[in-house]
All heavy atoms as TSV, in Angstrom:
chain	resi	resn	atom	element	x	y	z
A	1	MET	N	N	-27.502	-29.915	90.950
A	1	MET	CA	C	-28.565	-28.920	90.949
A	1	MET	C	C	-29.891	-29.616	90.664
A	1	MET	O	O	-30.000	-30.413	89.748
A	1	MET	CB	C	-28.265	-27.867	89.884
A	1	MET	CG	C	-29.218	-26.729	89.865
A	1	MET	SD	S	-28.617	-25.479	88.730
A	1	MET	CE	C	-29.550	-24.112	89.290
A	2	SER	N	N	-30.895	-29.320	91.465
A	2	SER	CA	C	-32.185	-29.977	91.290
A	2	SER	C	C	-32.984	-29.296	90.181
A	2	SER	O	O	-32.815	-28.113	89.889
A	2	SER	CB	C	-32.961	-29.959	92.592
A	2	SER	OG	O	-33.190	-28.640	92.992
A	3	LYS	N	N	-33.862	-30.064	89.599
A	3	LYS	CA	C	-34.679	-29.597	88.498
A	3	LYS	C	C	-35.801	-28.703	89.015
A	3	LYS	O	O	-36.303	-28.901	90.116
A	3	LYS	CB	C	-35.256	-30.824	87.800
A	3	LYS	CG	C	-35.796	-30.588	86.455
A	3	LYS	CD	C	-36.148	-31.911	85.804
A	3	LYS	CE	C	-36.811	-31.682	84.489
A	3	LYS	NZ	N	-37.345	-32.898	83.920
A	4	LYS	N	N	-36.197	-27.723	88.224
A	4	LYS	CA	C	-37.270	-26.814	88.602
A	4	LYS	C	C	-38.342	-26.828	87.519
A	4	LYS	O	O	-38.068	-27.108	86.363
A	4	LYS	CB	C	-36.740	-25.396	88.786
A	4	LYS	CG	C	-35.774	-25.256	89.946
A	4	LYS	CD	C	-35.393	-23.808	90.145
A	4	LYS	CE	C	-34.411	-23.650	91.264
A	4	LYS	NZ	N	-35.051	-23.502	92.555
A	5	ILE	N	N	-39.570	-26.512	87.929
A	5	ILE	CA	C	-40.662	-26.389	86.973
A	5	ILE	C	C	-41.355	-25.044	87.171
A	5	ILE	O	O	-41.414	-24.513	88.282
A	5	ILE	CB	C	-41.685	-27.538	87.104
A	5	ILE	CG1	C	-42.244	-27.654	88.514
A	5	ILE	CG2	C	-41.093	-28.849	86.665
A	5	ILE	CD1	C	-43.369	-28.663	88.660
A	6	LYS	N	N	-41.844	-24.492	86.070
A	6	LYS	CA	C	-42.582	-23.229	86.083
A	6	LYS	C	C	-44.058	-23.566	85.883
A	6	LYS	O	O	-44.420	-24.234	84.918
A	6	LYS	CB	C	-42.091	-22.323	84.964
A	6	LYS	CG	C	-42.798	-21.002	84.854
A	6	LYS	CD	C	-42.204	-20.192	83.720
A	6	LYS	CE	C	-42.963	-18.915	83.493
A	6	LYS	NZ	N	-42.428	-18.197	82.319
A	7	ILE	N	N	-44.896	-23.097	86.798
A	7	ILE	CA	C	-46.326	-23.381	86.759
A	7	ILE	C	C	-47.064	-22.073	86.516
A	7	ILE	O	O	-46.876	-21.102	87.253
A	7	ILE	CB	C	-46.793	-24.016	88.081
A	7	ILE	CG1	C	-45.948	-25.240	88.399
A	7	ILE	CG2	C	-48.269	-24.370	88.015
A	7	ILE	CD1	C	-46.043	-25.703	89.819
A	8	THR	N	N	-47.894	-22.038	85.473
A	8	THR	CA	C	-48.641	-20.842	85.099
A	8	THR	C	C	-50.124	-21.169	85.073
A	8	THR	O	O	-50.535	-22.146	84.447
A	8	THR	CB	C	-48.220	-20.340	83.703
A	8	THR	OG1	O	-46.810	-20.163	83.683
A	8	THR	CG2	C	-48.915	-19.041	83.352
A	9	GLN	N	N	-50.941	-20.353	85.733
A	9	GLN	CA	C	-52.383	-20.553	85.694
A	9	GLN	C	C	-52.921	-19.994	84.390
A	9	GLN	O	O	-52.696	-18.828	84.058
A	9	GLN	CB	C	-53.073	-19.867	86.879
A	9	GLN	CG	C	-54.559	-20.130	86.921
A	9	GLN	CD	C	-55.236	-19.520	88.123
A	9	GLN	OE1	O	-54.601	-18.896	88.964
A	9	GLN	NE2	N	-56.536	-19.690	88.211
A	10	VAL	N	N	-53.637	-20.821	83.617
A	10	VAL	CA	C	-54.157	-20.402	82.323
A	10	VAL	C	C	-55.687	-20.370	82.285
A	10	VAL	O	O	-56.264	-19.815	81.355
A	10	VAL	CB	C	-53.624	-21.286	81.173
A	10	VAL	CG1	C	-52.128	-21.102	81.009
A	10	VAL	CG2	C	-53.966	-22.741	81.392
A	11	LYS	N	N	-56.337	-20.988	83.272
A	11	LYS	CA	C	-57.799	-20.952	83.361
A	11	LYS	C	C	-58.196	-20.546	84.771
A	11	LYS	O	O	-57.484	-20.810	85.731
A	11	LYS	CB	C	-58.396	-22.317	83.027
A	11	LYS	CG	C	-58.267	-22.683	81.551
A	11	LYS	CD	C	-58.936	-23.993	81.244
A	11	LYS	CE	C	-60.434	-23.791	81.189
A	11	LYS	NZ	N	-61.144	-25.040	80.814
A	12	SER	N	N	-59.354	-19.935	84.883
A	12	SER	CA	C	-59.841	-19.430	86.161
A	12	SER	C	C	-60.256	-20.564	87.101
A	12	SER	O	O	-60.718	-21.623	86.664
A	12	SER	CB	C	-61.037	-18.516	85.922
A	12	SER	OG	O	-61.596	-18.104	87.143
A	13	ALA	N	N	-60.131	-20.302	88.395
A	13	ALA	CA	C	-60.554	-21.260	89.417
A	13	ALA	C	C	-61.967	-20.951	89.919
A	13	ALA	O	O	-62.466	-21.646	90.798
A	13	ALA	CB	C	-59.570	-21.232	90.585
A	14	ILE	N	N	-62.613	-19.966	89.330
A	14	ILE	CA	C	-63.977	-19.630	89.734
A	14	ILE	C	C	-64.900	-20.790	89.366
A	14	ILE	O	O	-64.860	-21.312	88.258
A	14	ILE	CB	C	-64.452	-18.333	89.048
A	14	ILE	CG1	C	-63.614	-17.158	89.508
A	14	ILE	CG2	C	-65.945	-18.089	89.296
A	14	ILE	CD1	C	-63.913	-15.863	88.783
A	15	GLY	N	N	-65.707	-21.188	90.330
A	15	GLY	CA	C	-66.660	-22.266	90.094
A	15	GLY	C	C	-66.059	-23.655	90.215
A	15	GLY	O	O	-66.733	-24.645	89.938
A	16	ARG	N	N	-64.810	-23.758	90.629
A	16	ARG	CA	C	-64.142	-25.058	90.786
A	16	ARG	C	C	-64.341	-25.564	92.205
A	16	ARG	O	O	-64.788	-24.842	93.087
A	16	ARG	CB	C	-62.645	-24.939	90.471
A	16	ARG	CG	C	-62.337	-24.418	89.088
A	16	ARG	CD	C	-62.812	-25.369	88.024
A	16	ARG	NE	N	-62.587	-24.771	86.708
A	16	ARG	CZ	C	-62.806	-25.390	85.577
A	16	ARG	NH1	N	-63.274	-26.618	85.565
A	16	ARG	NH2	N	-62.567	-24.776	84.439
A	17	LEU	N	N	-63.980	-26.813	92.422
A	17	LEU	CA	C	-64.089	-27.415	93.743
A	17	LEU	C	C	-63.168	-26.706	94.738
A	17	LEU	O	O	-62.138	-26.147	94.358
A	17	LEU	CB	C	-63.721	-28.893	93.675
A	17	LEU	CG	C	-64.619	-29.769	92.793
A	17	LEU	CD1	C	-64.050	-31.173	92.708
A	17	LEU	CD2	C	-66.035	-29.788	93.337
A	18	ALA	N	N	-63.539	-26.775	96.000
A	18	ALA	CA	C	-62.775	-26.090	97.048
A	18	ALA	C	C	-61.341	-26.607	97.134
A	18	ALA	O	O	-60.406	-25.822	97.350
A	18	ALA	CB	C	-63.472	-26.254	98.392
A	19	ASN	N	N	-61.140	-27.915	96.948
A	19	ASN	CA	C	-59.774	-28.444	97.033
A	19	ASN	C	C	-58.912	-27.950	95.869
A	19	ASN	O	O	-57.711	-27.767	96.030
A	19	ASN	CB	C	-59.765	-29.972	97.122
A	19	ASN	CG	C	-60.207	-30.643	95.842
A	19	ASN	OD1	O	-61.023	-30.106	95.093
A	19	ASN	ND2	N	-59.699	-31.826	95.597
A	20	GLN	N	N	-59.502	-27.705	94.722
A	20	GLN	CA	C	-58.746	-27.178	93.589
A	20	GLN	C	C	-58.362	-25.721	93.835
A	20	GLN	O	O	-57.229	-25.310	93.539
A	20	GLN	CB	C	-59.552	-27.316	92.297
A	20	GLN	CG	C	-59.752	-28.760	91.897
A	20	GLN	CD	C	-60.672	-28.924	90.717
A	20	GLN	OE1	O	-61.247	-27.950	90.209
A	20	GLN	NE2	N	-60.846	-30.154	90.272
A	21	LYS	N	N	-59.255	-24.942	94.385
A	21	LYS	CA	C	-58.943	-23.547	94.732
A	21	LYS	C	C	-57.839	-23.492	95.778
A	21	LYS	O	O	-56.921	-22.676	95.687
A	21	LYS	CB	C	-60.185	-22.833	95.261
A	21	LYS	CG	C	-61.232	-22.547	94.214
A	21	LYS	CD	C	-62.393	-21.814	94.830
A	21	LYS	CE	C	-63.472	-21.522	93.818
A	21	LYS	NZ	N	-64.580	-20.747	94.366
A	22	ALA	N	N	-57.916	-24.389	96.754
A	22	ALA	CA	C	-56.907	-24.427	97.815
A	22	ALA	C	C	-55.550	-24.847	97.258
A	22	ALA	O	O	-54.515	-24.341	97.698
A	22	ALA	CB	C	-57.349	-25.383	98.919
A	23	THR	N	N	-55.541	-25.735	96.295
A	23	THR	CA	C	-54.285	-26.181	95.682
A	23	THR	C	C	-53.632	-25.051	94.913
A	23	THR	O	O	-52.417	-24.847	95.006
A	23	THR	CB	C	-54.532	-27.388	94.757
A	23	THR	OG1	O	-55.118	-28.440	95.524
A	23	THR	CG2	C	-53.243	-27.868	94.135
A	24	ILE	N	N	-54.416	-24.292	94.158
A	24	ILE	CA	C	-53.885	-23.124	93.429
A	24	ILE	C	C	-53.256	-22.145	94.424
A	24	ILE	O	O	-52.147	-21.648	94.204
A	24	ILE	CB	C	-54.998	-22.434	92.615
A	24	ILE	CG1	C	-55.453	-23.306	91.452
A	24	ILE	CG2	C	-54.554	-21.066	92.117
A	24	ILE	CD1	C	-54.469	-23.416	90.306
A	25	LYS	N	N	-53.939	-21.900	95.527
A	25	LYS	CA	C	-53.429	-20.980	96.546
A	25	LYS	C	C	-52.156	-21.526	97.189
A	25	LYS	O	O	-51.196	-20.795	97.425
A	25	LYS	CB	C	-54.501	-20.738	97.605
A	25	LYS	CG	C	-54.162	-19.674	98.596
A	25	LYS	CD	C	-55.330	-19.372	99.512
A	25	LYS	CE	C	-54.968	-18.266	100.472
A	25	LYS	NZ	N	-56.095	-17.922	101.350
A	26	ALA	N	N	-52.131	-22.829	97.466
A	26	ALA	CA	C	-50.963	-23.453	98.093
A	26	ALA	C	C	-49.743	-23.437	97.176
A	26	ALA	O	O	-48.604	-23.368	97.651
A	26	ALA	CB	C	-51.292	-24.883	98.494
A	27	LEU	N	N	-49.968	-23.486	95.881
A	27	LEU	CA	C	-48.861	-23.398	94.929
A	27	LEU	C	C	-48.284	-21.984	94.875
A	27	LEU	O	O	-47.183	-21.779	94.369
A	27	LEU	CB	C	-49.318	-23.822	93.534
A	27	LEU	CG	C	-49.487	-25.320	93.309
A	27	LEU	CD1	C	-50.199	-25.577	91.984
A	27	LEU	CD2	C	-48.140	-26.019	93.335
A	28	GLY	N	N	-49.023	-21.009	95.376
A	28	GLY	CA	C	-48.540	-19.630	95.390
A	28	GLY	C	C	-48.983	-18.824	94.190
A	28	GLY	O	O	-48.495	-17.723	93.962
A	29	ILE	N	N	-49.934	-19.357	93.445
A	29	ILE	CA	C	-50.455	-18.651	92.270
A	29	ILE	C	C	-51.525	-17.688	92.743
A	29	ILE	O	O	-52.454	-18.063	93.445
A	29	ILE	CB	C	-51.020	-19.644	91.247
A	29	ILE	CG1	C	-49.909	-20.594	90.782
A	29	ILE	CG2	C	-51.631	-18.905	90.069
A	29	ILE	CD1	C	-50.384	-21.727	89.922
A	30	ARG	N	N	-51.389	-16.413	92.372
A	30	ARG	CA	C	-52.280	-15.383	92.888
A	30	ARG	C	C	-53.401	-15.010	91.935
A	30	ARG	O	O	-54.502	-14.682	92.364
A	30	ARG	CB	C	-51.480	-14.127	93.232
A	30	ARG	CG	C	-50.424	-14.401	94.277
A	30	ARG	CD	C	-49.749	-13.107	94.673
A	30	ARG	NE	N	-48.641	-13.357	95.579
A	30	ARG	CZ	C	-48.765	-13.545	96.879
A	30	ARG	NH1	N	-49.948	-13.531	97.433
A	30	ARG	NH2	N	-47.710	-13.760	97.626
A	31	LYS	N	N	-53.144	-15.005	90.628
A	31	LYS	CA	C	-54.166	-14.611	89.672
A	31	LYS	C	C	-53.889	-15.256	88.323
A	31	LYS	O	O	-52.858	-15.909	88.135
A	31	LYS	CB	C	-54.230	-13.092	89.540
A	31	LYS	CG	C	-52.915	-12.439	89.160
A	31	LYS	CD	C	-53.040	-10.929	89.215
A	31	LYS	CE	C	-51.710	-10.277	88.899
A	31	LYS	NZ	N	-51.806	-8.824	88.939
A	32	LEU	N	N	-54.791	-15.072	87.396
A	32	LEU	CA	C	-54.679	-15.654	86.070
A	32	LEU	C	C	-53.403	-15.172	85.375
A	32	LEU	O	O	-53.027	-14.003	85.487
A	32	LEU	CB	C	-55.906	-15.256	85.250
A	32	LEU	CG	C	-56.267	-16.131	84.070
A	32	LEU	CD1	C	-56.520	-17.561	84.505
A	32	LEU	CD2	C	-57.495	-15.583	83.379
A	33	ASN	N	N	-52.720	-16.072	84.702
A	33	ASN	CA	C	-51.461	-15.835	83.993
A	33	ASN	C	C	-50.287	-15.545	84.918
A	33	ASN	O	O	-49.239	-15.115	84.462
A	33	ASN	CB	C	-51.598	-14.720	82.947
A	33	ASN	CG	C	-52.543	-15.105	81.836
A	33	ASN	OD1	O	-52.523	-16.238	81.365
A	33	ASN	ND2	N	-53.405	-14.187	81.440
A	34	HIS	N	N	-50.456	-15.787	86.205
A	34	HIS	CA	C	-49.356	-15.639	87.159
A	34	HIS	C	C	-48.537	-16.924	87.152
A	34	HIS	O	O	-49.093	-18.011	87.091
A	34	HIS	CB	C	-49.914	-15.361	88.552
A	34	HIS	CG	C	-48.869	-15.105	89.575
A	34	HIS	ND1	N	-48.726	-15.888	90.692
A	34	HIS	CD2	C	-47.894	-14.167	89.661
A	34	HIS	CE1	C	-47.722	-15.433	91.418
A	34	HIS	NE2	N	-47.207	-14.387	90.807
A	35	SER	N	N	-47.217	-16.794	87.191
A	35	SER	CA	C	-46.325	-17.957	87.168
A	35	SER	C	C	-45.515	-18.045	88.450
A	35	SER	O	O	-45.170	-17.016	89.050
A	35	SER	CB	C	-45.354	-17.856	85.984
A	35	SER	OG	O	-46.062	-17.866	84.776
A	36	VAL	N	N	-45.222	-19.265	88.856
A	36	VAL	CA	C	-44.356	-19.524	89.992
A	36	VAL	C	C	-43.386	-20.628	89.606
A	36	VAL	O	O	-43.671	-21.444	88.739
A	36	VAL	CB	C	-45.147	-19.934	91.261
A	36	VAL	CG1	C	-45.969	-18.790	91.780
A	36	VAL	CG2	C	-46.017	-21.138	90.994
A	37	VAL	N	N	-42.216	-20.632	90.252
A	37	VAL	CA	C	-41.208	-21.657	90.000
A	37	VAL	C	C	-41.029	-22.464	91.278
A	37	VAL	O	O	-40.859	-21.889	92.357
A	37	VAL	CB	C	-39.870	-21.023	89.558
A	37	VAL	CG1	C	-38.812	-22.089	89.367
A	37	VAL	CG2	C	-40.065	-20.224	88.282
A	38	HIS	N	N	-41.101	-23.789	91.146
A	38	HIS	CA	C	-40.948	-24.697	92.282
A	38	HIS	C	C	-39.946	-25.780	91.928
A	38	HIS	O	O	-39.733	-26.082	90.754
A	38	HIS	CB	C	-42.279	-25.374	92.626
A	38	HIS	CG	C	-43.261	-24.489	93.316
A	38	HIS	ND1	N	-43.119	-24.092	94.611
A	38	HIS	CD2	C	-44.420	-23.925	92.879
A	38	HIS	CE1	C	-44.143	-23.327	94.955
A	38	HIS	NE2	N	-44.943	-23.206	93.912
A	39	GLU	N	N	-39.372	-26.386	92.969
A	39	GLU	CA	C	-38.542	-27.570	92.782
A	39	GLU	C	C	-39.439	-28.690	92.256
A	39	GLU	O	O	-40.593	-28.809	92.656
A	39	GLU	CB	C	-37.928	-28.009	94.115
A	39	GLU	CG	C	-36.987	-27.001	94.728
A	39	GLU	CD	C	-35.700	-26.845	93.961
A	39	GLU	OE1	O	-35.238	-27.822	93.347
A	39	GLU	OE2	O	-35.147	-25.730	93.975
A	40	ASP	N	N	-38.914	-29.510	91.363
A	40	ASP	CA	C	-39.678	-30.628	90.818
A	40	ASP	C	C	-39.620	-31.782	91.808
A	40	ASP	O	O	-38.626	-32.489	91.902
A	40	ASP	CB	C	-39.102	-31.042	89.463
A	40	ASP	CG	C	-39.995	-32.035	88.743
A	40	ASP	OD1	O	-41.129	-32.254	89.206
A	40	ASP	OD2	O	-39.554	-32.588	87.729
A	41	SER	N	N	-40.700	-31.943	92.574
A	41	SER	CA	C	-40.769	-33.020	93.560
A	41	SER	C	C	-42.108	-33.735	93.416
A	41	SER	O	O	-43.020	-33.253	92.737
A	41	SER	CB	C	-40.638	-32.449	94.974
A	41	SER	OG	O	-41.756	-31.655	95.281
A	42	ALA	N	N	-42.224	-34.859	94.072
A	42	ALA	CA	C	-43.453	-35.642	94.002
A	42	ALA	C	C	-44.633	-34.870	94.602
A	42	ALA	O	O	-45.762	-34.973	94.108
A	42	ALA	CB	C	-43.268	-36.964	94.728
A	43	VAL	N	N	-44.376	-34.105	95.638
A	43	VAL	CA	C	-45.434	-33.326	96.276
A	43	VAL	C	C	-45.981	-32.277	95.317
A	43	VAL	O	O	-47.204	-32.145	95.141
A	43	VAL	CB	C	-44.907	-32.651	97.571
A	43	VAL	CG1	C	-45.942	-31.715	98.151
A	43	VAL	CG2	C	-44.487	-33.692	98.570
A	44	ILE	N	N	-45.094	-31.528	94.686
A	44	ILE	CA	C	-45.512	-30.487	93.737
A	44	ILE	C	C	-46.199	-31.113	92.532
A	44	ILE	O	O	-47.219	-30.606	92.056
A	44	ILE	CB	C	-44.305	-29.620	93.312
A	44	ILE	CG1	C	-43.722	-28.877	94.524
A	44	ILE	CG2	C	-44.705	-28.627	92.219
A	44	ILE	CD1	C	-44.665	-27.905	95.191
A	45	ARG	N	N	-45.667	-32.228	92.030
A	45	ARG	CA	C	-46.292	-32.900	90.887
A	45	ARG	C	C	-47.699	-33.378	91.223
A	45	ARG	O	O	-48.602	-33.326	90.392
A	45	ARG	CB	C	-45.434	-34.082	90.424
A	45	ARG	CG	C	-44.188	-33.678	89.679
A	45	ARG	CD	C	-44.531	-33.133	88.323
A	45	ARG	NE	N	-43.320	-32.706	87.624
A	45	ARG	CZ	C	-43.302	-32.391	86.337
A	45	ARG	NH1	N	-44.398	-32.461	85.615
A	45	ARG	NH2	N	-42.186	-32.001	85.784
A	46	GLY	N	N	-47.910	-33.831	92.451
A	46	GLY	CA	C	-49.241	-34.243	92.876
A	46	GLY	C	C	-50.207	-33.076	92.918
A	46	GLY	O	O	-51.372	-33.197	92.522
A	47	MET	N	N	-49.725	-31.926	93.379
A	47	MET	CA	C	-50.557	-30.725	93.413
A	47	MET	C	C	-50.900	-30.273	92.001
A	47	MET	O	O	-52.046	-29.904	91.713
A	47	MET	CB	C	-49.844	-29.617	94.180
A	47	MET	CG	C	-49.675	-29.909	95.649
A	47	MET	SD	S	-48.615	-28.732	96.490
A	47	MET	CE	C	-49.728	-27.364	96.681
A	48	VAL	N	N	-49.915	-30.324	91.111
A	48	VAL	CA	C	-50.147	-29.943	89.713
A	48	VAL	C	C	-51.149	-30.897	89.073
A	48	VAL	O	O	-52.016	-30.477	88.299
A	48	VAL	CB	C	-48.814	-29.911	88.928
A	48	VAL	CG1	C	-49.066	-29.818	87.438
A	48	VAL	CG2	C	-47.955	-28.755	89.404
A	49	ASN	N	N	-51.053	-32.169	89.404
A	49	ASN	CA	C	-51.977	-33.157	88.843
A	49	ASN	C	C	-53.415	-32.867	89.252
A	49	ASN	O	O	-54.343	-33.091	88.474
A	49	ASN	CB	C	-51.566	-34.564	89.276
A	49	ASN	CG	C	-52.308	-35.625	88.523
A	49	ASN	OD1	O	-52.509	-35.525	87.323
A	49	ASN	ND2	N	-52.724	-36.656	89.231
A	50	THR	N	N	-53.614	-32.341	90.449
A	50	THR	CA	C	-54.949	-31.999	90.938
A	50	THR	C	C	-55.579	-30.876	90.112
A	50	THR	O	O	-56.789	-30.880	89.884
A	50	THR	CB	C	-54.887	-31.572	92.418
A	50	THR	OG1	O	-54.338	-32.639	93.177
A	50	THR	CG2	C	-56.264	-31.223	92.960
A	51	VAL	N	N	-54.768	-29.942	89.649
A	51	VAL	CA	C	-55.285	-28.786	88.900
A	51	VAL	C	C	-54.721	-28.744	87.477
A	51	VAL	O	O	-54.580	-27.672	86.897
A	51	VAL	CB	C	-54.978	-27.467	89.648
A	51	VAL	CG1	C	-55.760	-27.382	90.934
A	51	VAL	CG2	C	-53.496	-27.309	89.910
A	52	ARG	N	N	-54.440	-29.894	86.916
A	52	ARG	CA	C	-53.787	-29.955	85.604
A	52	ARG	C	C	-54.600	-29.286	84.493
A	52	ARG	O	O	-54.041	-28.835	83.503
A	52	ARG	CB	C	-53.460	-31.390	85.227
A	52	ARG	CG	C	-54.656	-32.290	85.029
A	52	ARG	CD	C	-54.226	-33.745	84.785
A	52	ARG	NE	N	-55.367	-34.625	84.751
A	52	ARG	CZ	C	-55.927	-35.192	85.814
A	52	ARG	NH1	N	-55.424	-34.967	87.007
A	52	ARG	NH2	N	-56.972	-35.978	85.687
A	53	HIS	N	N	-55.925	-29.192	84.647
A	53	HIS	CA	C	-56.775	-28.563	83.642
A	53	HIS	C	C	-56.786	-27.035	83.768
A	53	HIS	O	O	-57.319	-26.351	82.900
A	53	HIS	CB	C	-58.196	-29.106	83.754
A	53	HIS	CG	C	-58.785	-28.968	85.104
A	53	HIS	ND1	N	-58.354	-29.721	86.183
A	53	HIS	CD2	C	-59.754	-28.146	85.581
A	53	HIS	CE1	C	-59.057	-29.379	87.244
A	53	HIS	NE2	N	-59.900	-28.426	86.926
A	54	LEU	N	N	-56.163	-26.500	84.828
A	54	LEU	CA	C	-56.136	-25.053	85.051
A	54	LEU	C	C	-54.761	-24.431	84.842
A	54	LEU	O	O	-54.652	-23.212	84.775
A	54	LEU	CB	C	-56.585	-24.737	86.488
A	54	LEU	CG	C	-57.961	-25.232	86.915
A	54	LEU	CD1	C	-58.198	-24.908	88.386
A	54	LEU	CD2	C	-59.044	-24.629	86.055
A	55	VAL	N	N	-53.721	-25.267	84.768
A	55	VAL	CA	C	-52.354	-24.752	84.715
A	55	VAL	C	C	-51.584	-25.307	83.527
A	55	VAL	O	O	-51.963	-26.316	82.928
A	55	VAL	CB	C	-51.577	-25.062	86.025
A	55	VAL	CG1	C	-52.238	-24.423	87.211
A	55	VAL	CG2	C	-51.434	-26.552	86.229
A	56	LYS	N	N	-50.465	-24.620	83.237
A	56	LYS	CA	C	-49.518	-25.060	82.222
A	56	LYS	C	C	-48.172	-25.241	82.946
A	56	LYS	O	O	-47.791	-24.385	83.748
A	56	LYS	CB	C	-49.388	-24.011	81.120
A	56	LYS	CG	C	-48.388	-24.340	80.038
A	56	LYS	CD	C	-48.376	-23.290	78.942
A	56	LYS	CE	C	-47.795	-21.994	79.483
A	56	LYS	NZ	N	-47.515	-21.002	78.444
A	57	VAL	N	N	-47.485	-26.332	82.664
A	57	VAL	CA	C	-46.237	-26.643	83.339
A	57	VAL	C	C	-45.091	-26.665	82.323
A	57	VAL	O	O	-45.234	-27.283	81.260
A	57	VAL	CB	C	-46.313	-28.009	84.068
A	57	VAL	CG1	C	-45.007	-28.315	84.756
A	57	VAL	CG2	C	-47.458	-28.016	85.048
A	58	GLU	N	N	-43.988	-25.999	82.661
A	58	GLU	CA	C	-42.811	-25.963	81.804
A	58	GLU	C	C	-41.575	-26.292	82.636
A	58	GLU	O	O	-41.530	-25.956	83.823
A	58	GLU	CB	C	-42.620	-24.570	81.189
A	58	GLU	CG	C	-43.802	-24.046	80.423
A	58	GLU	CD	C	-43.613	-22.584	80.059
A	58	GLU	OE1	O	-42.514	-22.223	79.578
A	58	GLU	OE2	O	-44.536	-21.798	80.282
A	59	ASP	N	N	-40.593	-26.905	82.012
A	59	ASP	CA	C	-39.316	-27.156	82.685
A	59	ASP	C	C	-38.475	-25.889	82.639
A	59	ASP	O	O	-38.471	-25.158	81.650
A	59	ASP	CB	C	-38.542	-28.287	82.003
A	59	ASP	CG	C	-39.214	-29.639	82.224
A	59	ASP	OD1	O	-39.841	-29.806	83.271
A	59	ASP	OD2	O	-39.111	-30.494	81.340
A	60	VAL	N	N	-37.748	-25.617	83.726
A	60	VAL	CA	C	-36.874	-24.464	83.822
A	60	VAL	C	C	-35.472	-24.977	84.103
A	60	VAL	O	O	-35.281	-25.920	84.865
A	60	VAL	CB	C	-37.321	-23.524	84.967
A	60	VAL	CG1	C	-36.363	-22.354	85.117
A	60	VAL	CG2	C	-38.733	-23.039	84.726
A	61	GLU	N	N	-34.493	-24.349	83.495
A	61	GLU	CA	C	-33.110	-24.789	83.698
A	61	GLU	C	C	-32.420	-24.050	84.803
A	61	GLU	O	O	-32.761	-23.002	85.198
A	61	GLU	CB	C	-32.338	-24.620	82.411
A	61	GLU	CG	C	-32.939	-25.453	81.309
A	61	GLU	CD	C	-32.077	-25.447	80.065
A	61	GLU	OE1	O	-30.902	-25.070	80.152
A	61	GLU	OE2	O	-32.603	-25.819	79.030
């Protein structure tokens, strides 16, 4: 079974760079305090790294 991570937006994307807004949208996060669960892969980790100051990441079993 592959590992999963839960990504929660904790800060607003208003006033952020366009690529950061696009990354939040690509992750599937719709609004503040919204959480999504993704497979833990290098692609997802790279996206999280781009917006690490806006999100909180947790491991899910």
